[in-house]
PDB file of N, CA, C, O and CB in Angstrom:
ATOM      1  N   MET A   1     165.157 -43.250 -80.909  1.00  0.00           N
ATOM      2  CA  MET A   1     166.157 -44.272 -80.798  1.00  0.00           C
ATOM      3  C   MET A   1     166.361 -44.903 -82.064  1.00  0.00           C
ATOM      4  O   MET A   1     165.451 -45.288 -82.799  1.00  0.00           O
ATOM      5  CB  MET A   1     165.821 -45.262 -79.805  1.00  0.00           C
ATOM      6  N   LYS A   2     167.785 -45.013 -82.334  1.00  0.00           N
ATOM      7  CA  LYS A   2     168.252 -45.559 -83.373  1.00  0.00           C
ATOM      8  C   LYS A   2     167.924 -47.109 -83.447  1.00  0.00           C
ATOM      9  O   LYS A   2     167.960 -47.729 -82.384  1.00  0.00           O
ATOM     10  CB  LYS A   2     169.609 -45.249 -83.398  1.00  0.00           C
ATOM     11  N   LEU A   3     167.632 -47.736 -84.529  1.00  0.00           N
ATOM     12  CA  LEU A   3     167.468 -49.226 -84.720  1.00  0.00           C
ATOM     13  C   LEU A   3     168.598 -49.929 -83.982  1.00  0.00           C
ATOM     14  O   LEU A   3     168.370 -50.761 -83.103  1.00  0.00           O
ATOM     15  CB  LEU A   3     167.484 -49.637 -86.274  1.00  0.00           C
ATOM     16  N   ARG A   4     169.795 -49.582 -84.354  1.00  0.00           N
ATOM     17  CA  ARG A   4     170.908 -50.329 -83.884  1.00  0.00           C
ATOM     18  C   ARG A   4     171.062 -50.305 -82.409  1.00  0.00           C
ATOM     19  O   ARG A   4     171.699 -51.206 -81.863  1.00  0.00           O
ATOM     20  CB  ARG A   4     172.106 -49.853 -84.497  1.00  0.00           C
ATOM     21  N   ASP A   5     170.498 -49.289 -81.682  1.00  0.00           N
ATOM     22  CA  ASP A   5     170.670 -49.192 -80.259  1.00  0.00           C
ATOM     23  C   ASP A   5     169.547 -49.758 -79.342  1.00  0.00           C
ATOM     24  O   ASP A   5     169.576 -49.760 -78.111  1.00  0.00           O
ATOM     25  CB  ASP A   5     170.855 -47.808 -79.953  1.00  0.00           C
ATOM     26  N   HIS A   6     168.466 -50.281 -80.210  1.00  0.00           N
ATOM     27  CA  HIS A   6     167.330 -50.879 -79.449  1.00  0.00           C
ATOM     28  C   HIS A   6     167.694 -52.164 -78.771  1.00  0.00           C
ATOM     29  O   HIS A   6     168.345 -53.045 -79.334  1.00  0.00           O
ATOM     30  CB  HIS A   6     166.153 -51.134 -80.361  1.00  0.00           C
ATOM     31  N   PRO A   7     167.235 -52.241 -77.497  1.00  0.00           N
ATOM     32  CA  PRO A   7     167.610 -53.471 -76.787  1.00  0.00           C
ATOM     33  C   PRO A   7     167.091 -54.845 -77.393  1.00  0.00           C
ATOM     34  O   PRO A   7     167.711 -55.863 -77.084  1.00  0.00           O
ATOM     35  CB  PRO A   7     167.101 -53.344 -75.386  1.00  0.00           C
ATOM     36  N   LEU A   8     166.145 -54.924 -78.118  1.00  0.00           N
ATOM     37  CA  LEU A   8     165.609 -56.192 -78.828  1.00  0.00           C
ATOM     38  C   LEU A   8     166.212 -56.559 -80.063  1.00  0.00           C
ATOM     39  O   LEU A   8     165.780 -57.540 -80.669  1.00  0.00           O
ATOM     40  CB  LEU A   8     164.218 -56.079 -79.123  1.00  0.00           C
ATOM     41  N   VAL A   9     167.322 -55.772 -80.584  1.00  0.00           N
ATOM     42  CA  VAL A   9     168.030 -56.071 -81.697  1.00  0.00           C
ATOM     43  C   VAL A   9     169.143 -57.518 -81.469  1.00  0.00           C
ATOM     44  O   VAL A   9     170.345 -57.561 -81.729  1.00  0.00           O
ATOM     45  CB  VAL A   9     168.809 -54.644 -82.049  1.00  0.00           C
ATOM     46  N   PHE A  10     168.420 -58.424 -81.004  1.00  0.00           N
ATOM     47  CA  PHE A  10     169.115 -59.656 -80.630  1.00  0.00           C
ATOM     48  C   PHE A  10     168.350 -60.879 -81.303  1.00  0.00           C
ATOM     49  O   PHE A  10     167.127 -60.802 -81.417  1.00  0.00           O
ATOM     50  CB  PHE A  10     169.174 -59.801 -79.010  1.00  0.00           C
ATOM     51  N   HIS A  11     168.932 -61.837 -81.684  1.00  0.00           N
ATOM     52  CA  HIS A  11     168.425 -63.039 -82.292  1.00  0.00           C
ATOM     53  C   HIS A  11     169.292 -64.172 -81.814  1.00  0.00           C
ATOM     54  O   HIS A  11     170.492 -64.225 -82.084  1.00  0.00           O
ATOM     55  CB  HIS A  11     168.405 -62.943 -83.839  1.00  0.00           C
ATOM     56  N   LYS A  12     168.591 -65.180 -81.018  1.00  0.00           N
ATOM     57  CA  LYS A  12     169.412 -66.374 -80.435  1.00  0.00           C
ATOM     58  C   LYS A  12     170.481 -65.945 -79.683  1.00  0.00           C
ATOM     59  O   LYS A  12     171.413 -66.748 -79.657  1.00  0.00           O
ATOM     60  CB  LYS A  12     169.970 -67.287 -81.459  1.00  0.00           C
ATOM     61  N   GLY A  13     170.655 -64.773 -78.970  1.00  0.00           N
ATOM     62  CA  GLY A  13     171.549 -64.537 -78.025  1.00  0.00           C
ATOM     63  C   GLY A  13     172.688 -63.607 -78.706  1.00  0.00           C
ATOM     64  O   GLY A  13     173.633 -63.212 -78.023  1.00  0.00           O
ATOM     65  N   PHE A  14     172.577 -63.303 -79.951  1.00  0.00           N
ATOM     66  CA  PHE A  14     173.684 -62.423 -80.721  1.00  0.00           C
ATOM     67  C   PHE A  14     172.947 -61.156 -81.281  1.00  0.00           C
ATOM     68  O   PHE A  14     171.765 -61.127 -81.624  1.00  0.00           O
ATOM     69  CB  PHE A  14     174.429 -63.301 -82.052  1.00  0.00           C
ATOM     70  N   ARG A  15     173.883 -60.057 -81.321  1.00  0.00           N
ATOM     71  CA  ARG A  15     173.362 -58.921 -81.805  1.00  0.00           C
ATOM     72  C   ARG A  15     173.044 -59.070 -83.288  1.00  0.00           C
ATOM     73  O   ARG A  15     173.857 -59.612 -84.037  1.00  0.00           O
ATOM     74  CB  ARG A  15     174.260 -57.835 -81.534  1.00  0.00           C
ATOM     75  N   SER A  16     171.916 -58.614 -83.713  1.00  0.00           N
ATOM     76  CA  SER A  16     171.495 -58.650 -85.095  1.00  0.00           C
ATOM     77  C   SER A  16     172.064 -57.353 -86.097  1.00  0.00           C
ATOM     78  O   SER A  16     171.946 -57.330 -87.322  1.00  0.00           O
ATOM     79  CB  SER A  16     169.883 -58.669 -85.032  1.00  0.00           C
ATOM     80  N   TRP A  17     172.598 -56.472 -85.397  1.00  0.00           N
ATOM     81  CA  TRP A  17     173.304 -55.361 -86.002  1.00  0.00           C
ATOM     82  C   TRP A  17     174.704 -55.380 -85.513  1.00  0.00           C
ATOM     83  O   TRP A  17     175.039 -55.667 -84.364  1.00  0.00           O
ATOM     84  CB  TRP A  17     172.639 -54.024 -85.695  1.00  0.00           C
ATOM     85  N   PRO A  18     175.675 -54.973 -86.713  1.00  0.00           N
ATOM     86  CA  PRO A  18     175.283 -54.628 -87.930  1.00  0.00           C
ATOM     87  C   PRO A  18     174.895 -55.812 -88.775  1.00  0.00           C
ATOM     88  O   PRO A  18     175.363 -56.936 -88.593  1.00  0.00           O
ATOM     89  CB  PRO A  18     176.278 -53.874 -88.512  1.00  0.00           C
ATOM     90  N   GLN A  19     174.038 -55.516 -89.685  1.00  0.00           N
ATOM     91  CA  GLN A  19     173.722 -56.633 -90.553  1.00  0.00           C
ATOM     92  C   GLN A  19     174.575 -56.841 -91.727  1.00  0.00           C
ATOM     93  O   GLN A  19     175.432 -56.026 -92.070  1.00  0.00           O
ATOM     94  CB  GLN A  19     172.421 -56.508 -91.006  1.00  0.00           C
ATOM     95  N   ILE A  20     174.320 -58.000 -92.374  1.00  0.00           N
ATOM     96  CA  ILE A  20     175.388 -58.295 -93.604  1.00  0.00           C
ATOM     97  C   ILE A  20     174.604 -57.970 -94.705  1.00  0.00           C
ATOM     98  O   ILE A  20     173.472 -58.430 -94.851  1.00  0.00           O
ATOM     99  CB  ILE A  20     175.997 -59.886 -93.775  1.00  0.00           C
ATOM    100  N   TRP A  21     175.268 -57.011 -95.692  1.00  0.00           N
ATOM    101  CA  TRP A  21     174.613 -56.764 -96.951  1.00  0.00           C
ATOM    102  C   TRP A  21     175.086 -57.695 -98.036  1.00  0.00           C
ATOM    103  O   TRP A  21     176.298 -57.699 -98.250  1.00  0.00           O
ATOM    104  CB  TRP A  21     174.824 -55.359 -97.368  1.00  0.00           C
ATOM    105  N   VAL A  22     174.311 -58.489 -98.758  1.00  0.00           N
ATOM    106  CA  VAL A  22     174.748 -59.304 -99.836  1.00  0.00           C
ATOM    107  C   VAL A  22     174.098 -58.965-101.061  1.00  0.00           C
ATOM    108  O   VAL A  22     173.092 -58.256-101.044  1.00  0.00           O
ATOM    109  CB  VAL A  22     174.554 -60.671 -99.564  1.00  0.00           C
ATOM    110  N   CYS A  23     174.617 -59.440-102.196  1.00  0.00           N
ATOM    111  CA  CYS A  23     174.191 -59.138-103.464  1.00  0.00           C
ATOM    112  C   CYS A  23     174.558 -60.403-104.365  1.00  0.00           C
ATOM    113  O   CYS A  23     175.631 -60.415-104.968  1.00  0.00           O
ATOM    114  CB  CYS A  23     174.845 -57.788-103.946  1.00  0.00           C
ATOM    115  N   GLY A  24     173.693 -61.429-104.452  1.00  0.00           N
ATOM    116  CA  GLY A  24     173.933 -62.575-105.433  1.00  0.00           C
ATOM    117  C   GLY A  24     175.231 -63.119-104.984  1.00  0.00           C
ATOM    118  O   GLY A  24     175.549 -63.282-103.806  1.00  0.00           O
ATOM    119  N   ALA A  25     175.991 -63.400-106.072  1.00  0.00           N
ATOM    120  CA  ALA A  25     177.382 -63.982-105.922  1.00  0.00           C
ATOM    121  C   ALA A  25     178.531 -63.008-105.497  1.00  0.00           C
ATOM    122  O   ALA A  25     179.645 -63.395-105.144  1.00  0.00           O
ATOM    123  CB  ALA A  25     177.779 -64.595-107.246  1.00  0.00           C
ATOM    124  N   LYS A  26     178.151 -61.756-105.567  1.00  0.00           N
ATOM    125  CA  LYS A  26     179.178 -60.681-105.042  1.00  0.00           C
ATOM    126  C   LYS A  26     179.552 -60.833-103.680  1.00  0.00           C
ATOM    127  O   LYS A  26     178.864 -61.549-102.952  1.00  0.00           O
ATOM    128  CB  LYS A  26     178.659 -59.287-105.154  1.00  0.00           C
ATOM    129  N   ARG A  27     180.628 -60.208-103.217  1.00  0.00           N
ATOM    130  CA  ARG A  27     181.017 -60.228-101.881  1.00  0.00           C
ATOM    131  C   ARG A  27     180.184 -59.153-101.133  1.00  0.00           C
ATOM    132  O   ARG A  27     179.609 -58.268-101.767  1.00  0.00           O
ATOM    133  CB  ARG A  27     182.534 -60.003-101.761  1.00  0.00           C
ATOM    134  N   PRO A  28     180.121 -59.235 -99.773  1.00  0.00           N
ATOM    135  CA  PRO A  28     179.377 -58.391 -98.941  1.00  0.00           C
ATOM    136  C   PRO A  28     180.006 -56.882 -99.023  1.00  0.00           C
ATOM    137  O   PRO A  28     181.200 -56.642 -99.204  1.00  0.00           O
ATOM    138  CB  PRO A  28     179.387 -58.995 -97.460  1.00  0.00           C
ATOM    139  N   VAL A  29     179.011 -55.954 -98.863  1.00  0.00           N
ATOM    140  CA  VAL A  29     179.566 -54.432 -98.813  1.00  0.00           C
ATOM    141  C   VAL A  29     180.584 -54.381 -97.628  1.00  0.00           C
ATOM    142  O   VAL A  29     180.419 -54.889 -96.518  1.00  0.00           O
ATOM    143  CB  VAL A  29     178.282 -53.241 -98.540  1.00  0.00           C
ATOM    144  N   GLU A  30     181.641 -53.691 -98.059  1.00  0.00           N
ATOM    145  CA  GLU A  30     182.644 -53.588 -97.058  1.00  0.00           C
ATOM    146  C   GLU A  30     182.371 -52.459 -96.115  1.00  0.00           C
ATOM    147  O   GLU A  30     182.867 -52.537 -94.991  1.00  0.00           O
ATOM    148  CB  GLU A  30     183.964 -53.430 -97.675  1.00  0.00           C
ATOM    149  N   ASP A  31     181.680 -51.472 -96.415  1.00  0.00           N
ATOM    150  CA  ASP A  31     181.243 -50.435 -95.542  1.00  0.00           C
ATOM    151  C   ASP A  31     179.664 -50.537 -95.463  1.00  0.00           C
ATOM    152  O   ASP A  31     178.914 -50.101 -96.336  1.00  0.00           O
ATOM    153  CB  ASP A  31     181.749 -49.007 -96.069  1.00  0.00           C
ATOM    154  N   ASP A  32     179.288 -51.126 -94.382  1.00  0.00           N
ATOM    155  CA  ASP A  32     177.802 -51.649 -94.171  1.00  0.00           C
ATOM    156  C   ASP A  32     176.763 -50.377 -94.119  1.00  0.00           C
ATOM    157  O   ASP A  32     175.552 -50.579 -94.028  1.00  0.00           O
ATOM    158  CB  ASP A  32     177.691 -52.551 -92.661  1.00  0.00           C
ATOM    159  N   GLU A  33     177.242 -49.230 -94.173  1.00  0.00           N
ATOM    160  CA  GLU A  33     176.204 -48.141 -94.112  1.00  0.00           C
ATOM    161  C   GLU A  33     176.450 -47.181 -95.189  1.00  0.00           C
ATOM    162  O   GLU A  33     176.121 -46.002 -95.055  1.00  0.00           O
ATOM    163  CB  GLU A  33     176.198 -47.399 -92.759  1.00  0.00           C
ATOM    164  N   ASN A  34     177.033 -47.641 -96.289  1.00  0.00           N
ATOM    165  CA  ASN A  34     177.365 -46.481 -97.558  1.00  0.00           C
ATOM    166  C   ASN A  34     176.306 -47.093 -98.731  1.00  0.00           C
ATOM    167  O   ASN A  34     176.468 -48.092 -99.431  1.00  0.00           O
ATOM    168  CB  ASN A  34     179.372 -46.501 -98.241  1.00  0.00           C
ATOM    169  N   GLY A  35     175.283 -46.245 -98.706  1.00  0.00           N
ATOM    170  CA  GLY A  35     174.323 -46.624 -99.859  1.00  0.00           C
ATOM    171  C   GLY A  35     172.982 -45.863 -99.499  1.00  0.00           C
ATOM    172  O   GLY A  35     172.823 -45.208 -98.469  1.00  0.00           O
ATOM    173  N   THR A  36     171.975 -46.058-100.566  1.00  0.00           N
ATOM    174  CA  THR A  36     170.747 -45.435-100.395  1.00  0.00           C
ATOM    175  C   THR A  36     169.616 -46.514-100.034  1.00  0.00           C
ATOM    176  O   THR A  36     169.358 -47.389-100.860  1.00  0.00           O
ATOM    177  CB  THR A  36     170.422 -44.642-101.675  1.00  0.00           C
ATOM    178  N   LEU A  37     168.986 -46.464 -98.888  1.00  0.00           N
ATOM    179  CA  LEU A  37     168.025 -47.402 -98.646  1.00  0.00           C
ATOM    180  C   LEU A  37     166.873 -47.231 -99.502  1.00  0.00           C
ATOM    181  O   LEU A  37     166.348 -46.127 -99.646  1.00  0.00           O
ATOM    182  CB  LEU A  37     167.657 -47.384 -97.320  1.00  0.00           C
ATOM    183  N   THR A  38     166.430 -48.350-100.118  1.00  0.00           N
ATOM    184  CA  THR A  38     165.351 -48.194-101.024  1.00  0.00           C
ATOM    185  C   THR A  38     164.108 -48.900-100.489  1.00  0.00           C
ATOM    186  O   THR A  38     163.013 -48.538-100.921  1.00  0.00           O
ATOM    187  CB  THR A  38     165.735 -48.716-102.384  1.00  0.00           C
ATOM    188  N   GLN A  39     164.179 -49.797 -99.661  1.00  0.00           N
ATOM    189  CA  GLN A  39     163.023 -50.561 -99.156  1.00  0.00           C
ATOM    190  C   GLN A  39     163.362 -51.206 -97.945  1.00  0.00           C
ATOM    191  O   GLN A  39     164.525 -51.536 -97.717  1.00  0.00           O
ATOM    192  CB  GLN A  39     162.533 -51.561-100.109  1.00  0.00           C
ATOM    193  N   ALA A  40     162.292 -51.446 -97.026  1.00  0.00           N
ATOM    194  CA  ALA A  40     162.370 -51.919 -95.735  1.00  0.00           C
ATOM    195  C   ALA A  40     161.082 -52.695 -95.712  1.00  0.00           C
ATOM    196  O   ALA A  40     160.042 -52.061 -95.895  1.00  0.00           O
ATOM    197  CB  ALA A  40     162.534 -50.798 -94.623  1.00  0.00           C
ATOM    198  N   THR A  41     161.031 -53.936 -95.518  1.00  0.00           N
ATOM    199  CA  THR A  41     159.797 -54.859 -95.358  1.00  0.00           C
ATOM    200  C   THR A  41     159.685 -55.553 -93.875  1.00  0.00           C
ATOM    201  O   THR A  41     160.684 -56.093 -93.399  1.00  0.00           O
ATOM    202  CB  THR A  41     159.891 -56.064 -96.507  1.00  0.00           C
ATOM    203  N   ILE A  42     158.571 -55.527 -93.233  1.00  0.00           N
ATOM    204  CA  ILE A  42     158.422 -56.194 -92.057  1.00  0.00           C
ATOM    205  C   ILE A  42     157.613 -57.619 -92.455  1.00  0.00           C
ATOM    206  O   ILE A  42     156.519 -57.670 -93.017  1.00  0.00           O
ATOM    207  CB  ILE A  42     157.643 -55.214 -90.983  1.00  0.00           C
ATOM    208  N   HIS A  43     158.208 -58.449 -92.137  1.00  0.00           N
ATOM    209  CA  HIS A  43     157.612 -59.997 -92.470  1.00  0.00           C
ATOM    210  C   HIS A  43     156.645 -60.459 -91.286  1.00  0.00           C
ATOM    211  O   HIS A  43     157.056 -61.187 -90.382  1.00  0.00           O
ATOM    212  CB  HIS A  43     158.954 -61.227 -92.587  1.00  0.00           C
ATOM    213  N   GLY A  44     155.492 -60.044 -91.344  1.00  0.00           N
ATOM    214  CA  GLY A  44     154.570 -60.655 -90.245  1.00  0.00           C
ATOM    215  C   GLY A  44     155.064 -60.448 -89.005  1.00  0.00           C
ATOM    216  O   GLY A  44     156.279 -60.535 -88.828  1.00  0.00           O
ATOM    217  N   LEU A  45     154.220 -60.150 -87.981  1.00  0.00           N
ATOM    218  CA  LEU A  45     154.680 -59.917 -86.713  1.00  0.00           C
ATOM    219  C   LEU A  45     155.158 -61.111 -85.952  1.00  0.00           C
ATOM    220  O   LEU A  45     155.962 -60.996 -85.026  1.00  0.00           O
ATOM    221  CB  LEU A  45     153.696 -59.288 -86.020  1.00  0.00           C
ATOM    222  N   ALA A  46     154.671 -62.246 -86.336  1.00  0.00           N
ATOM    223  CA  ALA A  46     155.025 -63.574 -85.816  1.00  0.00           C
ATOM    224  C   ALA A  46     156.499 -64.053 -86.226  1.00  0.00           C
ATOM    225  O   ALA A  46     157.101 -64.886 -85.549  1.00  0.00           O
ATOM    226  CB  ALA A  46     153.967 -64.601 -86.339  1.00  0.00           C
ATOM    227  N   GLU A  47     156.983 -63.532 -87.263  1.00  0.00           N
ATOM    228  CA  GLU A  47     158.387 -63.762 -87.731  1.00  0.00           C
ATOM    229  C   GLU A  47     159.553 -63.057 -87.120  1.00  0.00           C
ATOM    230  O   GLU A  47     160.665 -63.565 -86.980  1.00  0.00           O
ATOM    231  CB  GLU A  47     158.443 -63.456 -89.062  1.00  0.00           C
ATOM    232  N   PHE A  48     159.168 -61.677 -86.717  1.00  0.00           N
ATOM    233  CA  PHE A  48     160.154 -60.897 -85.990  1.00  0.00           C
ATOM    234  C   PHE A  48     161.333 -60.612 -86.868  1.00  0.00           C
ATOM    235  O   PHE A  48     162.473 -60.760 -86.429  1.00  0.00           O
ATOM    236  CB  PHE A  48     160.597 -61.612 -84.731  1.00  0.00           C
ATOM    237  N   ARG A  49     161.081 -60.167 -88.216  1.00  0.00           N
ATOM    238  CA  ARG A  49     162.041 -60.053 -89.383  1.00  0.00           C
ATOM    239  C   ARG A  49     161.716 -58.851 -90.050  1.00  0.00           C
ATOM    240  O   ARG A  49     160.582 -58.438 -90.291  1.00  0.00           O
ATOM    241  CB  ARG A  49     161.989 -61.233 -90.380  1.00  0.00           C
ATOM    242  N   ILE A  50     163.077 -58.183 -90.401  1.00  0.00           N
ATOM    243  CA  ILE A  50     162.921 -57.039 -91.224  1.00  0.00           C
ATOM    244  C   ILE A  50     163.903 -57.318 -92.403  1.00  0.00           C
ATOM    245  O   ILE A  50     165.016 -57.795 -92.183  1.00  0.00           O
ATOM    246  CB  ILE A  50     163.221 -55.660 -90.425  1.00  0.00           C
ATOM    247  N   THR A  51     163.487 -57.021 -93.615  1.00  0.00           N
ATOM    248  CA  THR A  51     164.326 -57.144 -94.874  1.00  0.00           C
ATOM    249  C   THR A  51     164.599 -55.617 -95.322  1.00  0.00           C
ATOM    250  O   THR A  51     163.696 -54.805 -95.523  1.00  0.00           O
ATOM    251  CB  THR A  51     163.502 -58.058 -96.113  1.00  0.00           C
ATOM    252  N   PHE A  52     165.951 -55.352 -95.445  1.00  0.00           N
ATOM    253  CA  PHE A  52     166.312 -54.181 -96.114  1.00  0.00           C
ATOM    254  C   PHE A  52     166.974 -54.346 -97.477  1.00  0.00           C
ATOM    255  O   PHE A  52     167.738 -55.276 -97.736  1.00  0.00           O
ATOM    256  CB  PHE A  52     167.152 -53.454 -95.271  1.00  0.00           C
ATOM    257  N   ARG A  53     166.615 -53.336 -98.369  1.00  0.00           N
ATOM    258  CA  ARG A  53     167.189 -53.334 -99.720  1.00  0.00           C
ATOM    259  C   ARG A  53     167.763 -51.968 -99.832  1.00  0.00           C
ATOM    260  O   ARG A  53     167.228 -50.943 -99.410  1.00  0.00           O
ATOM    261  CB  ARG A  53     166.130 -53.657-100.882  1.00  0.00           C
ATOM    262  N   MET A  54     168.985 -52.062-100.485  1.00  0.00           N
ATOM    263  CA  MET A  54     169.638 -50.655-100.732  1.00  0.00           C
ATOM    264  C   MET A  54     170.466 -50.732-102.048  1.00  0.00           C
ATOM    265  O   MET A  54     170.698 -51.814-102.587  1.00  0.00           O
ATOM    266  CB  MET A  54     170.651 -50.196 -99.452  1.00  0.00           C
ATOM    267  N   ASN A  55     170.908 -49.531-102.548  1.00  0.00           N
ATOM    268  CA  ASN A  55     171.684 -49.399-103.759  1.00  0.00           C
ATOM    269  C   ASN A  55     172.886 -48.834-103.357  1.00  0.00           C
ATOM    270  O   ASN A  55     172.829 -48.126-102.352  1.00  0.00           O
ATOM    271  CB  ASN A  55     171.046 -48.599-104.828  1.00  0.00           C
ATOM    272  N   ASN A  56     173.933 -48.972-103.888  1.00  0.00           N
ATOM    273  CA  ASN A  56     175.172 -48.234-103.970  1.00  0.00           C
ATOM    274  C   ASN A  56     175.862 -48.427-105.239  1.00  0.00           C
ATOM    275  O   ASN A  56     175.300 -48.998-106.174  1.00  0.00           O
ATOM    276  CB  ASN A  56     176.059 -48.593-102.893  1.00  0.00           C
ATOM    277  N   ASP A  57     177.040 -47.984-105.317  1.00  0.00           N
ATOM    278  CA  ASP A  57     177.829 -47.936-106.666  1.00  0.00           C
ATOM    279  C   ASP A  57     178.001 -49.258-107.188  1.00  0.00           C
ATOM    280  O   ASP A  57     178.052 -49.377-108.412  1.00  0.00           O
ATOM    281  CB  ASP A  57     179.238 -47.299-106.537  1.00  0.00           C
ATOM    282  N   ASP A  58     178.110 -50.379-106.383  1.00  0.00           N
ATOM    283  CA  ASP A  58     178.292 -51.637-106.822  1.00  0.00           C
ATOM    284  C   ASP A  58     176.979 -52.471-107.300  1.00  0.00           C
ATOM    285  O   ASP A  58     177.100 -53.547-107.887  1.00  0.00           O
ATOM    286  CB  ASP A  58     178.968 -52.287-105.764  1.00  0.00           C
ATOM    287  N   GLY A  59     175.842 -51.949-107.031  1.00  0.00           N
ATOM    288  CA  GLY A  59     174.549 -52.708-107.314  1.00  0.00           C
ATOM    289  C   GLY A  59     173.499 -52.541-106.191  1.00  0.00           C
ATOM    290  O   GLY A  59     173.641 -51.623-105.383  1.00  0.00           O
ATOM    291  N   GLU A  60     172.504 -53.348-106.111  1.00  0.00           N
ATOM    292  CA  GLU A  60     171.513 -53.614-105.202  1.00  0.00           C
ATOM    293  C   GLU A  60     171.928 -54.688-104.249  1.00  0.00           C
ATOM    294  O   GLU A  60     172.421 -55.749-104.631  1.00  0.00           O
ATOM    295  CB  GLU A  60     170.304 -53.954-105.885  1.00  0.00           C
ATOM    296  N   TYR A  61     171.718 -54.389-103.028  1.00  0.00           N
ATOM    297  CA  TYR A  61     172.085 -55.430-101.964  1.00  0.00           C
ATOM    298  C   TYR A  61     170.867 -55.654-100.917  1.00  0.00           C
ATOM    299  O   TYR A  61     170.008 -54.785-100.767  1.00  0.00           O
ATOM    300  CB  TYR A  61     173.448 -54.921-101.140  1.00  0.00           C
ATOM    301  N   LEU A  62     170.853 -56.635-100.343  1.00  0.00           N
ATOM    302  CA  LEU A  62     169.806 -57.055 -99.420  1.00  0.00           C
ATOM    303  C   LEU A  62     170.503 -57.312 -98.042  1.00  0.00           C
ATOM    304  O   LEU A  62     171.678 -57.666 -97.944  1.00  0.00           O
ATOM    305  CB  LEU A  62     169.035 -58.372 -99.969  1.00  0.00           C
ATOM    306  N   ALA A  63     169.681 -57.102 -97.015  1.00  0.00           N
ATOM    307  CA  ALA A  63     170.159 -57.441 -95.553  1.00  0.00           C
ATOM    308  C   ALA A  63     168.958 -58.002 -94.861  1.00  0.00           C
ATOM    309  O   ALA A  63     167.838 -57.681 -95.259  1.00  0.00           O
ATOM    310  CB  ALA A  63     170.739 -56.113 -94.704  1.00  0.00           C
ATOM    311  N   LEU A  64     169.121 -58.855 -93.807  1.00  0.00           N
ATOM    312  CA  LEU A  64     168.049 -59.408 -92.977  1.00  0.00           C
ATOM    313  C   LEU A  64     168.327 -59.125 -91.663  1.00  0.00           C
ATOM    314  O   LEU A  64     169.483 -59.371 -91.319  1.00  0.00           O
ATOM    315  CB  LEU A  64     167.849 -60.830 -93.128  1.00  0.00           C
ATOM    316  N   ILE A  65     167.573 -58.669 -90.821  1.00  0.00           N
ATOM    317  CA  ILE A  65     167.689 -58.583 -89.364  1.00  0.00           C
ATOM    318  C   ILE A  65     166.454 -59.370 -88.757  1.00  0.00           C
ATOM    319  O   ILE A  65     165.279 -59.182 -89.072  1.00  0.00           O
ATOM    320  CB  ILE A  65     167.725 -57.019 -88.873  1.00  0.00           C
ATOM    321  N   ASP A  66     166.895 -60.220 -87.895  1.00  0.00           N
ATOM    322  CA  ASP A  66     166.059 -60.986 -87.054  1.00  0.00           C
ATOM    323  C   ASP A  66     165.931 -60.510 -85.596  1.00  0.00           C
ATOM    324  O   ASP A  66     166.918 -60.034 -85.036  1.00  0.00           O
ATOM    325  CB  ASP A  66     166.536 -62.325 -87.075  1.00  0.00           C
ATOM    326  N   PHE A  67     164.783 -60.617 -84.978  1.00  0.00           N
ATOM    327  CA  PHE A  67     164.706 -60.175 -83.565  1.00  0.00           C
ATOM    328  C   PHE A  67     164.391 -61.395 -82.766  1.00  0.00           C
ATOM    329  O   PHE A  67     164.268 -61.318 -81.543  1.00  0.00           O
ATOM    330  CB  PHE A  67     163.622 -59.042 -83.331  1.00  0.00           C
TER     331      PHE A  67
END
């Protein structure tokens, strides 16, 4: 199953996918799936949160998904 299709990808009643990629003061990535995933971090099971890091032509971006 793809993460985006999982029934628990919701936070406070809203879908957590697609996530918003951000890079400091730069604007968000226009194509949210264009880049190379370089890191995925699970933040303790009590927080229900995953942080993603990816690189694309514009630089390094971060995204957060809450469950």
